[in-house]
C-alpha positions in Angstrom: -96.7 33.0 44.7 -94.4 32.8 47.7 -91.3 33.6 45.6 -93.1 36.8 44.3 -93.8 37.8 47.8 -90.2 37.2 48.8 -88.9 39.4 46.0 -91.5 42.0 46.7 -90.6 42.1 50.4 -86.9 42.0 49.8 -86.4 45.0 47.6 -87.5 48.6 48.1 -87.2 49.8 44.5 -88.4 52.8 42.5 -92.1 53.5 42.6 -94.5 53.8 39.6 -98.1 54.8 39.5 -99.6 52.7 36.7 -103.4 53.0 36.1 -103.9 54.3 39.7 -102.1 51.3 41.2 -98.7 51.7 43.0 -96.0 49.5 41.7 -92.4 49.0 42.6 -89.4 48.7 40.2 -87.5 45.5 40.9 -85.3 45.2 37.8 -83.8 47.4 35.1 -81.9 46.5 32.0 -80.3 49.4 30.0 -78.3 49.1 26.9 -76.8 51.4 24.2 -74.7 51.0 21.1 -71.9 53.0 19.6 -72.6 52.6 15.9 -75.7 53.6 13.9 -78.1 56.5 13.7 -78.8 58.6 16.8 -82.0 56.7 17.7 -80.2 53.4 17.3 -77.3 54.3 19.6 -79.5 56.1 22.2 -79.9 54.3 25.5 -82.8 51.9 25.7 -84.3 50.7 28.9 -86.6 48.0 30.3 -88.0 48.5 33.8 -89.8 45.6 35.4 -92.3 46.3 38.2 -94.4 44.3 40.6 -97.7 45.7 41.7 -99.4 45.3 45.1 -101.2 42.1 43.9 -97.8 40.5 43.0 -98.3 40.8 39.2 -95.3 41.8 37.0 -95.2 44.2 34.1 -92.5 46.0 32.2 -92.0 49.4 30.5 -89.8 49.5 27.5 -88.4 53.1 26.9 -86.5 54.2 23.8 -86.3 57.0 21.3 -88.1 57.1 17.9 -86.1 58.0 14.8 -87.4 61.6 15.4 -85.9 61.6 18.9 -89.3 61.4 20.6 -89.6 59.2 23.7 -91.6 56.0 23.3 -92.8 54.1 26.3 -94.5 50.7 25.9 -96.1 48.6 28.6 -95.3 44.9 28.2 -96.8 41.9 30.1 -94.1 39.8 31.7 -94.1 36.0 32.2 -94.0 35.6 36.0 -92.5 32.1 35.8 -89.6 33.2 33.7 -89.0 36.2 35.9 -89.1 34.1 39.0 -86.5 31.8 37.5 -84.2 34.8 36.7 -84.6 36.1 40.3 -83.8 32.6 41.6 -80.6 32.5 39.6 -79.7 36.1 40.7 -80.3 35.3 44.4 -77.8 32.4 44.4 -75.2 34.0 42.1 -71.6 34.5 43.2 -69.6 36.8 41.0 -66.4 38.8 41.3 -67.0 42.3 42.7 -64.1 43.8 40.7 -63.8 42.0 37.4 -61.2 42.8 34.8 -63.1 44.9 32.2 -63.3 44.2 28.5 -63.1 47.4 26.5 -63.3 47.9 22.7 -64.1 50.4 20.0 -67.3 49.0 18.6 -70.1 47.6 20.8 -71.9 49.1 23.6 -72.7 49.1 27.3 -75.2 46.8 29.0 -76.5 47.5 32.6 -78.4 45.3 34.9 -79.9 46.7 38.1 -81.8 44.6 40.6 -83.5 46.0 43.7 -84.1 49.7 44.6 -84.4 52.0 47.5 -83.6 49.6 50.3 -81.0 47.5 48.5 -79.6 47.8 45.0 -77.1 45.9 42.9 -75.9 47.6 39.7 -73.8 45.9 37.1 -72.3 47.5 33.9 -70.2 46.0 31.2 -68.9 46.7 27.8 -70.1 44.4 24.9 -68.7 41.1 26.3 -69.2 40.6 30.0 -66.1 40.2 32.2 -65.1 36.7 33.3 -67.6 35.5 35.9 -70.4 37.9 34.8 -71.7 35.7 31.9 -74.9 34.8 33.8 -75.7 38.5 34.1 -75.3 39.0 30.4 -77.6 36.0 29.7 -80.3 37.4 32.0 -80.0 40.8 30.4 -80.1 39.3 27.0 -83.2 37.2 27.7 -85.1 40.3 28.9 -83.9 42.4 25.9 -84.8 39.7 23.4 -88.3 39.3 24.8 -88.9 43.0 24.2 -86.6 44.2 21.4 -85.8 41.1 19.3 -84.1 43.1 16.5 
């Protein structure tokens, strides 16, 4: 519980009113492809929140094949998330990596924090040298929610 409180107190984040309880966004993963139907290539997003009780939950936002917005609330394993934050809090990565660009693939973004402090990372398909851990964390979150 101490680690949850540390994370909660460390970031300012976006706010969300979920069922009448204020929650703060502490992490966002966003990804998009370049090949497929419009709903397959449209950006998808997972926002992870912590509520005032220190409980985590996520919202998975994507488009349906008819271009309608779908938002699904997902329970989050707090131990796994705490491990990810532990890894992120001790990570040392290059601030200006050499980018990898290609024709097929897509962008992945990982955003940690919010209003009072935010780290935002974006890469094309394969992460730049030194950013592999960011890609692993984003991949774990995506695969929990959207395994296809």
